[in-house]
PDB file as gemmi writes it, atoms N, CA and C in Angstrom:
CRYST1    1.000    1.000    1.000  90.00  90.00  90.00 P 1                      
ATOM      1  N   UNK A   1      -5.348   4.445 -10.188  1.00  0.00           N  
ATOM      2  CA  UNK A   1      -6.384   3.962  -9.117  1.00  0.00           C  
ATOM      3  C   UNK A   1      -5.595   2.478  -9.198  1.00  0.00           C  
ATOM      4  N   UNK A   2      -5.495   2.221  -7.545  1.00  0.00           N  
ATOM      5  CA  UNK A   2      -4.791   0.810  -7.655  1.00  0.00           C  
ATOM      6  C   UNK A   2      -5.811  -0.203  -7.547  1.00  0.00           C  
ATOM      7  N   UNK A   3      -5.720  -1.799  -7.798  1.00  0.00           N  
ATOM      8  CA  UNK A   3      -6.535  -2.472  -8.045  1.00  0.00           C  
ATOM      9  C   UNK A   3      -7.380  -2.769  -6.854  1.00  0.00           C  
ATOM     10  N   UNK A   4      -7.052  -2.726  -5.779  1.00  0.00           N  
ATOM     11  CA  UNK A   4      -7.992  -3.150  -4.577  1.00  0.00           C  
ATOM     12  C   UNK A   4      -8.733  -1.764  -4.402  1.00  0.00           C  
ATOM     13  N   UNK A   5      -8.696  -0.843  -4.763  1.00  0.00           N  
ATOM     14  CA  UNK A   5      -9.848   0.366  -4.869  1.00  0.00           C  
ATOM     15  C   UNK A   5     -10.603   0.050  -5.849  1.00  0.00           C  
ATOM     16  N   UNK A   6     -10.056  -0.311  -6.790  1.00  0.00           N  
ATOM     17  CA  UNK A   6     -11.245  -0.524  -8.330  1.00  0.00           C  
ATOM     18  C   UNK A   6     -12.016  -1.458  -7.758  1.00  0.00           C  
ATOM     19  N   UNK A   7     -11.434  -2.852  -7.185  1.00  0.00           N  
ATOM     20  CA  UNK A   7     -12.598  -3.662  -6.766  1.00  0.00           C  
ATOM     21  C   UNK A   7     -13.449  -3.369  -5.797  1.00  0.00           C  
ATOM     22  N   UNK A   8     -13.013  -2.475  -5.053  1.00  0.00           N  
ATOM     23  CA  UNK A   8     -14.080  -2.071  -3.891  1.00  0.00           C  
ATOM     24  C   UNK A   8     -15.183  -1.195  -4.465  1.00  0.00           C  
ATOM     25  N   UNK A   9     -14.913  -0.424  -5.372  1.00  0.00           N  
ATOM     26  CA  UNK A   9     -15.531   0.629  -6.339  1.00  0.00           C  
ATOM     27  C   UNK A   9     -16.542  -0.446  -7.211  1.00  0.00           C  
ATOM     28  N   UNK A  10     -15.999  -1.479  -7.977  1.00  0.00           N  
ATOM     29  CA  UNK A  10     -16.959  -2.216  -8.532  1.00  0.00           C  
ATOM     30  C   UNK A  10     -17.754  -3.151  -7.948  1.00  0.00           C  
ATOM     31  N   UNK A  11     -17.651  -3.244  -6.419  1.00  0.00           N  
ATOM     32  CA  UNK A  11     -18.577  -4.234  -5.964  1.00  0.00           C  
ATOM     33  C   UNK A  11     -19.679  -3.443  -5.054  1.00  0.00           C  
ATOM     34  N   UNK A  12     -19.827  -1.832  -5.158  1.00  0.00           N  
ATOM     35  CA  UNK A  12     -20.646  -0.973  -4.797  1.00  0.00           C  
ATOM     36  C   UNK A  12     -22.220  -1.234  -5.179  1.00  0.00           C  
ATOM     37  N   UNK A  13     -22.845  -1.455  -4.241  1.00  0.00           N  
ATOM     38  CA  UNK A  13     -24.118  -1.820  -4.455  1.00  0.00           C  
ATOM     39  C   UNK A  13     -24.879  -0.887  -5.466  1.00  0.00           C  
ATOM     40  N   UNK A  14     -25.589  -1.209  -6.622  1.00  0.00           N  
ATOM     41  CA  UNK A  14     -26.297  -0.218  -7.538  1.00  0.00           C  
ATOM     42  C   UNK A  14     -27.008   0.950  -6.733  1.00  0.00           C  
ATOM     43  N   UNK A  15     -27.644   0.556  -5.399  1.00  0.00           N  
ATOM     44  CA  UNK A  15     -28.392   1.700  -4.854  1.00  0.00           C  
ATOM     45  C   UNK A  15     -27.578   3.052  -4.923  1.00  0.00           C  
ATOM     46  N   UNK A  16     -26.021   2.986  -4.039  1.00  0.00           N  
ATOM     47  CA  UNK A  16     -25.518   3.550  -3.836  1.00  0.00           C  
ATOM     48  C   UNK A  16     -24.108   4.128  -4.730  1.00  0.00           C  
ATOM     49  N   UNK A  17     -24.145   3.373  -5.721  1.00  0.00           N  
ATOM     50  CA  UNK A  17     -23.123   3.834  -6.857  1.00  0.00           C  
ATOM     51  C   UNK A  17     -23.441   4.944  -7.484  1.00  0.00           C  
ATOM     52  N   UNK A  18     -24.629   5.525  -7.609  1.00  0.00           N  
ATOM     53  CA  UNK A  18     -24.684   7.069  -8.472  1.00  0.00           C  
ATOM     54  C   UNK A  18     -24.087   7.938  -7.327  1.00  0.00           C  
ATOM     55  N   UNK A  19     -24.250   7.591  -6.028  1.00  0.00           N  
ATOM     56  CA  UNK A  19     -24.004   8.808  -5.302  1.00  0.00           C  
ATOM     57  C   UNK A  19     -22.389   8.614  -5.045  1.00  0.00           C  
ATOM     58  N   UNK A  20     -21.736   7.819  -4.998  1.00  0.00           N  
ATOM     59  CA  UNK A  20     -20.247   7.441  -5.078  1.00  0.00           C  
ATOM     60  C   UNK A  20     -19.960   7.823  -6.295  1.00  0.00           C  
ATOM     61  N   UNK A  21     -20.208   7.358  -7.446  1.00  0.00           N  
ATOM     62  CA  UNK A  21     -19.859   8.114  -8.672  1.00  0.00           C  
ATOM     63  C   UNK A  21     -19.868   9.659  -9.104  1.00  0.00           C  
ATOM     64  N   UNK A  22     -20.668  10.178  -8.327  1.00  0.00           N  
ATOM     65  CA  UNK A  22     -21.165  11.565  -8.141  1.00  0.00           C  
ATOM     66  C   UNK A  22     -19.700  12.381  -7.539  1.00  0.00           C  
ATOM     67  N   UNK A  23     -19.578  11.760  -6.247  1.00  0.00           N  
ATOM     68  CA  UNK A  23     -18.249  12.066  -5.545  1.00  0.00           C  
ATOM     69  C   UNK A  23     -16.932  11.817  -6.191  1.00  0.00           C  
ATOM     70  N   UNK A  24     -16.828  10.826  -6.418  1.00  0.00           N  
ATOM     71  CA  UNK A  24     -15.554  10.179  -7.464  1.00  0.00           C  
ATOM     72  C   UNK A  24     -15.538  11.366  -8.483  1.00  0.00           C  
ATOM     73  N   UNK A  25     -16.441  11.447  -9.317  1.00  0.00           N  
ATOM     74  CA  UNK A  25     -16.311  12.365 -10.370  1.00  0.00           C  
ATOM     75  C   UNK A  25     -15.965  13.610  -9.840  1.00  0.00           C  
ATOM     76  N   UNK A  26     -16.547  14.447  -8.953  1.00  0.00           N  
ATOM     77  CA  UNK A  26     -16.283  15.653  -8.476  1.00  0.00           C  
ATOM     78  C   UNK A  26     -14.730  15.987  -7.818  1.00  0.00           C  
ATOM     79  N   UNK A  27     -14.016  14.854  -7.114  1.00  0.00           N  
ATOM     80  CA  UNK A  27     -13.132  14.647  -6.700  1.00  0.00           C  
ATOM     81  C   UNK A  27     -11.718  14.927  -7.837  1.00  0.00           C  
ATOM     82  N   UNK A  28     -12.036  13.810  -8.369  1.00  0.00           N  
ATOM     83  CA  UNK A  28     -11.315  13.679  -9.787  1.00  0.00           C  
ATOM     84  C   UNK A  28     -11.195  14.827 -10.815  1.00  0.00           C  
ATOM     85  N   UNK A  29     -12.563  15.338 -10.727  1.00  0.00           N  
ATOM     86  CA  UNK A  29     -12.349  16.535 -11.628  1.00  0.00           C  
ATOM     87  C   UNK A  29     -11.734  17.873 -11.182  1.00  0.00           C  
ATOM     88  N   UNK A  30     -11.544  18.123  -9.673  1.00  0.00           N  
ATOM     89  CA  UNK A  30     -10.612  19.005  -9.024  1.00  0.00           C  
ATOM     90  C   UNK A  30      -9.146  18.347  -9.041  1.00  0.00           C  
ATOM     91  N   UNK A  31      -9.196  17.304  -8.933  1.00  0.00           N  
ATOM     92  CA  UNK A  31      -7.821  16.696  -8.767  1.00  0.00           C  
ATOM     93  C   UNK A  31      -7.321  15.300  -9.516  1.00  0.00           C  
ATOM     94  N   UNK A  32      -7.319  15.759 -10.784  1.00  0.00           N  
ATOM     95  CA  UNK A  32      -7.089  14.623 -11.882  1.00  0.00           C  
ATOM     96  C   UNK A  32      -6.031  13.540 -11.332  1.00  0.00           C  
ATOM     97  N   UNK A  33      -4.895  14.262 -10.606  1.00  0.00           N  
ATOM     98  CA  UNK A  33      -3.784  13.770 -10.242  1.00  0.00           C  
ATOM     99  C   UNK A  33      -3.775  12.825  -8.984  1.00  0.00           C  
ATOM    100  N   UNK A  34      -4.886  12.935  -8.272  1.00  0.00           N  
ATOM    101  CA  UNK A  34      -5.009  12.264  -7.104  1.00  0.00           C  
ATOM    102  C   UNK A  34      -4.890  10.731  -7.287  1.00  0.00           C  
ATOM    103  N   UNK A  35      -4.104  10.411  -6.327  1.00  0.00           N  
ATOM    104  CA  UNK A  35      -3.848   8.738  -6.060  1.00  0.00           C  
ATOM    105  C   UNK A  35      -5.214   8.224  -5.490  1.00  0.00           C  
ATOM    106  N   UNK A  36      -5.875   7.273  -6.226  1.00  0.00           N  
ATOM    107  CA  UNK A  36      -6.879   6.073  -5.528  1.00  0.00           C  
ATOM    108  C   UNK A  36      -6.082   5.359  -5.170  1.00  0.00           C  
ATOM    109  N   UNK A  37      -6.345   4.804  -3.665  1.00  0.00           N  
ATOM    110  CA  UNK A  37      -5.921   3.385  -3.194  1.00  0.00           C  
ATOM    111  C   UNK A  37      -6.886   3.263  -2.092  1.00  0.00           C  
ATOM    112  N   UNK A  38      -6.710   2.055  -1.571  1.00  0.00           N  
ATOM    113  CA  UNK A  38      -7.605   1.534  -0.742  1.00  0.00           C  
ATOM    114  C   UNK A  38      -6.683   1.610   0.846  1.00  0.00           C  
ATOM    115  N   UNK A  39      -7.399   2.402   1.612  1.00  0.00           N  
ATOM    116  CA  UNK A  39      -6.586   2.521   3.046  1.00  0.00           C  
ATOM    117  C   UNK A  39      -7.771   2.696   4.060  1.00  0.00           C  
ATOM    118  N   UNK A  40      -7.888   1.851   5.153  1.00  0.00           N  
ATOM    119  CA  UNK A  40      -8.841   1.666   6.134  1.00  0.00           C  
ATOM    120  C   UNK A  40      -9.990   1.312   5.395  1.00  0.00           C  
ATOM    121  N   UNK A  41     -10.000   0.410   4.688  1.00  0.00           N  
ATOM    122  CA  UNK A  41     -10.716  -0.391   3.945  1.00  0.00           C  
ATOM    123  C   UNK A  41     -12.029   0.030   3.103  1.00  0.00           C  
ATOM    124  N   UNK A  42     -11.472   1.363   2.630  1.00  0.00           N  
ATOM    125  CA  UNK A  42     -12.293   2.269   1.745  1.00  0.00           C  
ATOM    126  C   UNK A  42     -11.215   2.871   0.767  1.00  0.00           C  
ATOM    127  N   UNK A  43     -11.890   3.460  -0.442  1.00  0.00           N  
ATOM    128  CA  UNK A  43     -11.169   4.389  -1.387  1.00  0.00           C  
ATOM    129  C   UNK A  43     -10.624   5.685  -0.945  1.00  0.00           C  
ATOM    130  N   UNK A  44      -9.577   5.832  -1.012  1.00  0.00           N  
ATOM    131  CA  UNK A  44      -8.965   7.123  -0.356  1.00  0.00           C  
ATOM    132  C   UNK A  44      -8.188   7.861  -1.564  1.00  0.00           C  
ATOM    133  N   UNK A  45      -8.572   9.054  -1.241  1.00  0.00           N  
ATOM    134  CA  UNK A  45      -7.976  10.178  -2.453  1.00  0.00           C  
ATOM    135  C   UNK A  45      -7.014  10.904  -1.897  1.00  0.00           C  
ATOM    136  N   UNK A  46      -5.734  10.889  -2.396  1.00  0.00           N  
ATOM    137  CA  UNK A  46      -4.623  11.562  -1.867  1.00  0.00           C  
ATOM    138  C   UNK A  46      -3.786  12.484  -2.824  1.00  0.00           C  
ATOM    139  N   UNK A  47      -3.704  13.500  -2.167  1.00  0.00           N  
ATOM    140  CA  UNK A  47      -2.742  15.009  -2.924  1.00  0.00           C  
ATOM    141  C   UNK A  47      -2.013  15.063  -2.207  1.00  0.00           C  
ATOM    142  N   UNK A  48      -0.613  15.579  -2.552  1.00  0.00           N  
ATOM    143  CA  UNK A  48       0.231  16.290  -1.664  1.00  0.00           C  
ATOM    144  C   UNK A  48       0.246  15.825  -0.339  1.00  0.00           C  
ATOM    145  N   UNK A  49      -0.022  14.577   0.394  1.00  0.00           N  
ATOM    146  CA  UNK A  49       0.224  14.180   1.584  1.00  0.00           C  
ATOM    147  C   UNK A  49      -1.283  14.440   2.287  1.00  0.00           C  
ATOM    148  N   UNK A  50      -2.156  15.067   1.701  1.00  0.00           N  
ATOM    149  CA  UNK A  50      -3.318  14.963   2.203  1.00  0.00           C  
ATOM    150  C   UNK A  50      -4.431  13.845   1.581  1.00  0.00           C  
ATOM    151  N   UNK A  51      -5.105  13.524   2.595  1.00  0.00           N  
ATOM    152  CA  UNK A  51      -6.272  12.335   2.175  1.00  0.00           C  
ATOM    153  C   UNK A  51      -7.466  12.565   2.587  1.00  0.00           C  
ATOM    154  N   UNK A  52      -8.442  12.184   1.717  1.00  0.00           N  
ATOM    155  CA  UNK A  52     -10.146  12.151   1.697  1.00  0.00           C  
ATOM    156  C   UNK A  52     -10.545  10.875   1.606  1.00  0.00           C  
ATOM    157  N   UNK A  53     -11.130   9.879   2.544  1.00  0.00           N  
ATOM    158  CA  UNK A  53     -11.666   8.739   2.611  1.00  0.00           C  
ATOM    159  C   UNK A  53     -13.163   8.844   2.335  1.00  0.00           C  
ATOM    160  N   UNK A  54     -13.482   7.672   1.565  1.00  0.00           N  
ATOM    161  CA  UNK A  54     -15.004   7.798   0.950  1.00  0.00           C  
ATOM    162  C   UNK A  54     -15.198   6.334   0.987  1.00  0.00           C  
ATOM    163  N   UNK A  55     -15.942   6.185   2.313  1.00  0.00           N  
ATOM    164  CA  UNK A  55     -16.743   4.687   2.482  1.00  0.00           C  
ATOM    165  C   UNK A  55     -18.214   4.550   1.962  1.00  0.00           C  
ATOM    166  N   UNK A  56     -18.585   3.421   1.526  1.00  0.00           N  
ATOM    167  CA  UNK A  56     -19.965   3.044   1.088  1.00  0.00           C  
ATOM    168  C   UNK A  56     -20.415   2.089   2.408  1.00  0.00           C  
ATOM    169  N   UNK A  57     -21.623   2.543   2.981  1.00  0.00           N  
ATOM    170  CA  UNK A  57     -22.272   1.965   3.725  1.00  0.00           C  
ATOM    171  C   UNK A  57     -23.595   1.740   3.410  1.00  0.00           C  
ATOM    172  N   UNK A  58     -24.579   1.243   4.405  1.00  0.00           N  
ATOM    173  CA  UNK A  58     -25.631   0.767   4.027  1.00  0.00           C  
ATOM    174  C   UNK A  58     -26.712   2.055   4.129  1.00  0.00           C  
ATOM    175  N   UNK A  59     -26.531   3.440   4.624  1.00  0.00           N  
ATOM    176  CA  UNK A  59     -27.040   4.529   4.512  1.00  0.00           C  
ATOM    177  C   UNK A  59     -26.748   5.247   3.146  1.00  0.00           C  
ATOM    178  N   UNK A  60     -25.646   4.987   2.351  1.00  0.00           N  
ATOM    179  CA  UNK A  60     -25.019   5.755   1.491  1.00  0.00           C  
ATOM    180  C   UNK A  60     -23.597   5.860   1.156  1.00  0.00           C  
ATOM    181  N   UNK A  61     -22.970   7.124   1.645  1.00  0.00           N  
ATOM    182  CA  UNK A  61     -21.304   7.340   1.777  1.00  0.00           C  
ATOM    183  C   UNK A  61     -21.295   8.194   2.840  1.00  0.00           C  
ATOM    184  N   UNK A  62     -19.790   7.755   3.638  1.00  0.00           N  
ATOM    185  CA  UNK A  62     -19.567   8.676   4.757  1.00  0.00           C  
ATOM    186  C   UNK A  62     -18.066   9.477   3.901  1.00  0.00           C  
ATOM    187  N   UNK A  63     -17.786  10.611   4.515  1.00  0.00           N  
ATOM    188  CA  UNK A  63     -16.287  11.040   4.154  1.00  0.00           C  
ATOM    189  C   UNK A  63     -15.772  11.125   5.465  1.00  0.00           C  
ATOM    190  N   UNK A  64     -14.613  11.104   5.263  1.00  0.00           N  
ATOM    191  CA  UNK A  64     -13.524  11.238   6.667  1.00  0.00           C  
ATOM    192  C   UNK A  64     -12.326  12.008   6.045  1.00  0.00           C  
ATOM    193  N   UNK A  65     -11.770  12.513   6.980  1.00  0.00           N  
ATOM    194  CA  UNK A  65     -10.277  13.398   6.750  1.00  0.00           C  
ATOM    195  C   UNK A  65     -10.765  14.646   5.936  1.00  0.00           C  
ATOM    196  N   UNK A  66     -11.937  15.068   6.092  1.00  0.00           N  
ATOM    197  CA  UNK A  66     -12.297  16.173   5.550  1.00  0.00           C  
ATOM    198  C   UNK A  66     -12.008  17.410   6.297  1.00  0.00           C  
ATOM    199  N   UNK A  67     -11.556  18.470   5.454  1.00  0.00           N  
ATOM    200  CA  UNK A  67     -11.066  19.942   6.302  1.00  0.00           C  
ATOM    201  C   UNK A  67     -12.565  20.250   7.452  1.00  0.00           C  
ATOM    202  N   UNK A  68     -11.939  20.561   8.553  1.00  0.00           N  
ATOM    203  CA  UNK A  68     -12.984  21.070   9.661  1.00  0.00           C  
ATOM    204  C   UNK A  68     -13.513  22.521   9.248  1.00  0.00           C  
ATOM    205  N   UNK A  69     -13.080  23.458   8.795  1.00  0.00           N  
ATOM    206  CA  UNK A  69     -13.343  24.676   8.547  1.00  0.00           C  
ATOM    207  C   UNK A  69     -14.445  24.298   7.231  1.00  0.00           C  
ATOM    208  N   UNK A  70     -13.978  23.991   6.199  1.00  0.00           N  
ATOM    209  CA  UNK A  70     -14.818  23.673   5.080  1.00  0.00           C  
ATOM    210  C   UNK A  70     -16.220  22.835   5.804  1.00  0.00           C  
ATOM    211  N   UNK A  71     -16.042  22.070   6.519  1.00  0.00           N  
ATOM    212  CA  UNK A  71     -16.923  21.122   6.943  1.00  0.00           C  
ATOM    213  C   UNK A  71     -18.062  21.881   7.753  1.00  0.00           C  
ATOM    214  N   UNK A  72     -17.385  22.909   8.433  1.00  0.00           N  
ATOM    215  CA  UNK A  72     -18.238  23.781   9.358  1.00  0.00           C  
ATOM    216  C   UNK A  72     -19.232  24.518   8.539  1.00  0.00           C  
ATOM    217  N   UNK A  73     -18.658  25.253   7.531  1.00  0.00           N  
ATOM    218  CA  UNK A  73     -19.888  25.853   6.258  1.00  0.00           C  
ATOM    219  C   UNK A  73     -20.676  25.057   5.969  1.00  0.00           C  
ATOM    220  N   UNK A  74     -20.491  23.868   5.472  1.00  0.00           N  
ATOM    221  CA  UNK A  74     -21.511  22.754   4.728  1.00  0.00           C  
ATOM    222  C   UNK A  74     -22.182  22.305   5.918  1.00  0.00           C  
ATOM    223  N   UNK A  75     -22.144  22.217   7.045  1.00  0.00           N  
ATOM    224  CA  UNK A  75     -22.681  21.978   8.023  1.00  0.00           C  
ATOM    225  C   UNK A  75     -23.774  22.839   8.866  1.00  0.00           C  
ATOM    226  N   UNK A  76     -23.135  23.981   8.605  1.00  0.00           N  
ATOM    227  CA  UNK A  76     -24.040  25.215   8.894  1.00  0.00           C  
ATOM    228  C   UNK A  76     -25.503  25.133   8.042  1.00  0.00           C  
ATOM    229  N   UNK A  77     -25.287  24.525   6.943  1.00  0.00           N  
ATOM    230  CA  UNK A  77     -26.370  24.512   6.159  1.00  0.00           C  
ATOM    231  C   UNK A  77     -27.289  22.942   5.917  1.00  0.00           C  
ATOM    232  N   UNK A  78     -26.429  22.101   6.332  1.00  0.00           N  
ATOM    233  CA  UNK A  78     -26.815  21.060   6.511  1.00  0.00           C  
ATOM    234  C   UNK A  78     -26.454  19.951   7.715  1.00  0.00           C  
ATOM    235  N   UNK A  79     -26.847  20.415   8.643  1.00  0.00           N  
ATOM    236  CA  UNK A  79     -26.509  19.842  10.064  1.00  0.00           C  
ATOM    237  C   UNK A  79     -26.438  18.404   9.859  1.00  0.00           C  
ATOM    238  N   UNK A  80     -27.622  17.636   9.673  1.00  0.00           N  
ATOM    239  CA  UNK A  80     -27.760  16.282   9.679  1.00  0.00           C  
ATOM    240  C   UNK A  80     -26.863  15.406   9.039  1.00  0.00           C  
ATOM    241  N   UNK A  81     -25.705  16.348   8.358  1.00  0.00           N  
ATOM    242  CA  UNK A  81     -24.674  15.364   7.836  1.00  0.00           C  
ATOM    243  C   UNK A  81     -23.796  14.906   8.471  1.00  0.00           C  
ATOM    244  N   UNK A  82     -23.659  15.397   9.804  1.00  0.00           N  
ATOM    245  CA  UNK A  82     -22.655  15.006  10.957  1.00  0.00           C  
ATOM    246  C   UNK A  82     -23.088  13.911  11.613  1.00  0.00           C  
ATOM    247  N   UNK A  83     -21.983  12.693  11.623  1.00  0.00           N  
ATOM    248  CA  UNK A  83     -22.506  11.729  12.247  1.00  0.00           C  
ATOM    249  C   UNK A  83     -20.955  11.267  12.972  1.00  0.00           C  
ATOM    250  N   UNK A  84     -21.067  11.569  14.285  1.00  0.00           N  
ATOM    251  CA  UNK A  84     -20.043  11.374  15.200  1.00  0.00           C  
ATOM    252  C   UNK A  84     -18.748  12.726  14.885  1.00  0.00           C  
ATOM    253  N   UNK A  85     -17.773  12.579  15.532  1.00  0.00           N  
ATOM    254  CA  UNK A  85     -16.544  13.727  15.347  1.00  0.00           C  
ATOM    255  C   UNK A  85     -16.248  13.704  14.060  1.00  0.00           C  
ATOM    256  N   UNK A  86     -15.935  12.876  13.307  1.00  0.00           N  
ATOM    257  CA  UNK A  86     -14.967  13.269  12.174  1.00  0.00           C  
ATOM    258  C   UNK A  86     -15.961  12.657  10.773  1.00  0.00           C  
ATOM    259  N   UNK A  87     -17.230  12.350  10.809  1.00  0.00           N  
ATOM    260  CA  UNK A  87     -17.612  11.492   9.732  1.00  0.00           C  
ATOM    261  C   UNK A  87     -18.746  12.515   9.099  1.00  0.00           C  
ATOM    262  N   UNK A  88     -19.065  12.588   7.958  1.00  0.00           N  
ATOM    263  CA  UNK A  88     -20.010  13.087   7.147  1.00  0.00           C  
ATOM    264  C   UNK A  88     -20.701  12.353   6.432  1.00  0.00           C  
ATOM    265  N   UNK A  89     -21.903  12.118   6.621  1.00  0.00           N  
ATOM    266  CA  UNK A  89     -23.144  10.903   5.924  1.00  0.00           C  
ATOM    267  C   UNK A  89     -23.774  11.579   4.901  1.00  0.00           C  
ATOM    268  N   UNK A  90     -23.440  10.922   3.749  1.00  0.00           N  
ATOM    269  CA  UNK A  90     -24.455  11.396   2.423  1.00  0.00           C  
ATOM    270  C   UNK A  90     -25.431  10.208   2.552  1.00  0.00           C  
ATOM    271  N   UNK A  91     -26.645  10.452   2.574  1.00  0.00           N  
ATOM    272  CA  UNK A  91     -27.516   9.503   2.390  1.00  0.00           C  
ATOM    273  C   UNK A  91     -28.144   9.457   1.102  1.00  0.00           C  
ATOM    274  N   UNK A  92     -27.976   8.007   0.509  1.00  0.00           N  
ATOM    275  CA  UNK A  92     -28.456   8.119  -1.372  1.00  0.00           C  
ATOM    276  C   UNK A  92     -29.419   8.469  -1.436  1.00  0.00           C  
ATOM    277  N   UNK A  93     -30.693   8.425  -0.802  1.00  0.00           N  
ATOM    278  CA  UNK A  93     -31.987   8.913  -0.782  1.00  0.00           C  
ATOM    279  C   UNK A  93     -32.041  10.185  -0.835  1.00  0.00           C  
ATOM    280  N   UNK A  94     -31.207  11.123  -0.529  1.00  0.00           N  
ATOM    281  CA  UNK A  94     -31.060  12.515   0.003  1.00  0.00           C  
ATOM    282  C   UNK A  94     -30.188  13.230  -0.574  1.00  0.00           C  
ATOM    283  N   UNK A  95     -29.507  12.377  -1.798  1.00  0.00           N  
ATOM    284  CA  UNK A  95     -28.298  12.985  -2.348  1.00  0.00           C  
ATOM    285  C   UNK A  95     -28.469  14.285  -2.887  1.00  0.00           C  
ATOM    286  N   UNK A  96     -29.677  14.788  -3.508  1.00  0.00           N  
ATOM    287  CA  UNK A  96     -29.946  15.865  -4.005  1.00  0.00           C  
ATOM    288  C   UNK A  96     -29.796  17.054  -3.220  1.00  0.00           C  
ATOM    289  N   UNK A  97     -29.887  17.331  -1.604  1.00  0.00           N  
ATOM    290  CA  UNK A  97     -29.783  18.171  -0.821  1.00  0.00           C  
ATOM    291  C   UNK A  97     -28.355  18.582  -0.730  1.00  0.00           C  
ATOM    292  N   UNK A  98     -27.171  18.165  -1.097  1.00  0.00           N  
ATOM    293  CA  UNK A  98     -26.252  18.711  -1.090  1.00  0.00           C  
ATOM    294  C   UNK A  98     -25.849  18.870  -2.410  1.00  0.00           C  
ATOM    295  N   UNK A  99     -25.482  20.281  -2.755  1.00  0.00           N  
ATOM    296  CA  UNK A  99     -25.038  20.601  -4.316  1.00  0.00           C  
ATOM    297  C   UNK A  99     -23.623  20.058  -4.678  1.00  0.00           C  
ATOM    298  N   UNK A 100     -23.350  20.136  -5.812  1.00  0.00           N  
ATOM    299  CA  UNK A 100     -21.950  19.901  -6.536  1.00  0.00           C  
ATOM    300  C   UNK A 100     -21.064  20.896  -5.888  1.00  0.00           C  
ATOM    301  N   UNK A 101     -21.442  21.848  -6.014  1.00  0.00           N  
ATOM    302  CA  UNK A 101     -20.354  23.171  -5.536  1.00  0.00           C  
ATOM    303  C   UNK A 101     -20.340  22.944  -4.232  1.00  0.00           C  
ATOM    304  N   UNK A 102     -21.546  22.436  -3.319  1.00  0.00           N  
ATOM    305  CA  UNK A 102     -20.970  22.462  -1.732  1.00  0.00           C  
ATOM    306  C   UNK A 102     -20.005  21.434  -1.538  1.00  0.00           C  
ATOM    307  N   UNK A 103     -20.285  20.284  -2.284  1.00  0.00           N  
ATOM    308  CA  UNK A 103     -19.213  19.198  -2.056  1.00  0.00           C  
ATOM    309  C   UNK A 103     -17.930  19.609  -2.698  1.00  0.00           C  
ATOM    310  N   UNK A 104     -17.624  20.110  -3.836  1.00  0.00           N  
ATOM    311  CA  UNK A 104     -16.062  20.493  -4.615  1.00  0.00           C  
ATOM    312  C   UNK A 104     -15.702  21.313  -3.610  1.00  0.00           C  
ATOM    313  N   UNK A 105     -16.525  22.236  -2.985  1.00  0.00           N  
ATOM    314  CA  UNK A 105     -15.815  23.257  -1.904  1.00  0.00           C  
ATOM    315  C   UNK A 105     -15.139  22.555  -0.762  1.00  0.00           C  
ATOM    316  N   UNK A 106     -15.730  21.568  -0.422  1.00  0.00           N  
ATOM    317  CA  UNK A 106     -15.359  20.571   0.727  1.00  0.00           C  
ATOM    318  C   UNK A 106     -13.858  19.920   0.343  1.00  0.00           C  
ATOM    319  N   UNK A 107     -14.269  19.394  -0.808  1.00  0.00           N  
ATOM    320  CA  UNK A 107     -13.101  18.611  -1.740  1.00  0.00           C  
ATOM    321  C   UNK A 107     -12.089  19.474  -1.705  1.00  0.00           C  
ATOM    322  N   UNK A 108     -11.978  20.559  -2.448  1.00  0.00           N  
ATOM    323  CA  UNK A 108     -10.894  21.551  -2.301  1.00  0.00           C  
ATOM    324  C   UNK A 108     -10.155  21.817  -1.159  1.00  0.00           C  
ATOM    325  N   UNK A 109     -11.181  22.265  -0.029  1.00  0.00           N  
ATOM    326  CA  UNK A 109     -10.488  22.465   1.291  1.00  0.00           C  
ATOM    327  C   UNK A 109     -10.037  21.514   2.088  1.00  0.00           C  
ATOM    328  N   UNK A 110     -10.137  20.030   1.754  1.00  0.00           N  
ATOM    329  CA  UNK A 110     -10.017  18.875   2.345  1.00  0.00           C  
ATOM    330  C   UNK A 110      -8.596  18.452   1.776  1.00  0.00           C  
ATOM    331  N   UNK A 111      -8.099  18.772   0.234  1.00  0.00           N  
ATOM    332  CA  UNK A 111      -7.342  18.213  -0.507  1.00  0.00           C  
ATOM    333  C   UNK A 111      -6.105  19.102  -0.908  1.00  0.00           C  
ATOM    334  N   UNK A 112      -6.541  20.365  -0.331  1.00  0.00           N  
ATOM    335  CA  UNK A 112      -5.454  21.370  -0.887  1.00  0.00           C  
ATOM    336  C   UNK A 112      -5.886  22.428  -2.328  1.00  0.00           C  
ATOM    337  N   UNK A 113      -5.079  23.326  -2.768  1.00  0.00           N  
ATOM    338  CA  UNK A 113      -5.472  24.240  -3.685  1.00  0.00           C  
ATOM    339  C   UNK A 113      -5.777  23.215  -5.036  1.00  0.00           C  
ATOM    340  N   UNK A 114      -6.611  23.476  -5.830  1.00  0.00           N  
ATOM    341  CA  UNK A 114      -6.641  22.668  -7.181  1.00  0.00           C  
ATOM    342  C   UNK A 114      -5.640  23.206  -8.113  1.00  0.00           C  
ATOM    343  N   UNK A 115      -5.346  22.342  -9.165  1.00  0.00           N  
ATOM    344  CA  UNK A 115      -4.216  22.623 -10.027  1.00  0.00           C  
ATOM    345  C   UNK A 115      -4.660  24.038 -10.715  1.00  0.00           C  
ATOM    346  N   UNK A 116      -3.586  24.942 -10.804  1.00  0.00           N  
ATOM    347  CA  UNK A 116      -3.503  26.154 -11.610  1.00  0.00           C  
ATOM    348  C   UNK A 116      -3.898  27.153 -10.278  1.00  0.00           C  
ATOM    349  N   UNK A 117      -4.406  27.076  -9.236  1.00  0.00           N  
ATOM    350  CA  UNK A 117      -4.927  27.804  -8.415  1.00  0.00           C  
ATOM    351  C   UNK A 117      -3.492  28.234  -7.692  1.00  0.00           C  
ATOM    352  N   UNK A 118      -3.902  29.745  -6.973  1.00  0.00           N  
ATOM    353  CA  UNK A 118      -2.484  30.323  -6.405  1.00  0.00           C  
ATOM    354  C   UNK A 118      -2.402  31.638  -6.685  1.00  0.00           C  
TER     355      UNK A 118                                                      
END                                                                             
């Protein structure tokens, strides 16, 4: 992880840190080799040229660069997550509404096949 991304993460408001840590853990659980850098002012997870951006805002976190097909599946169950054309919003207060399995599927689809898959 680059120093700028770590500085961003260290400064996350305690209200939103558990949700960020959950998503961070899920991403690195699927892709321990992911590069974590600061891009567009937010932590960005990069695997083989594919990127997933995770920004922390007043509501919780937003995901950018996610796979639209996987997003469609997730959004069919949680349509309130869509905020704008390419933004998925997870609110810290409602974090239990989306399961780890749903988030992991979105991560896998967005960053490519997991190690050992194929």
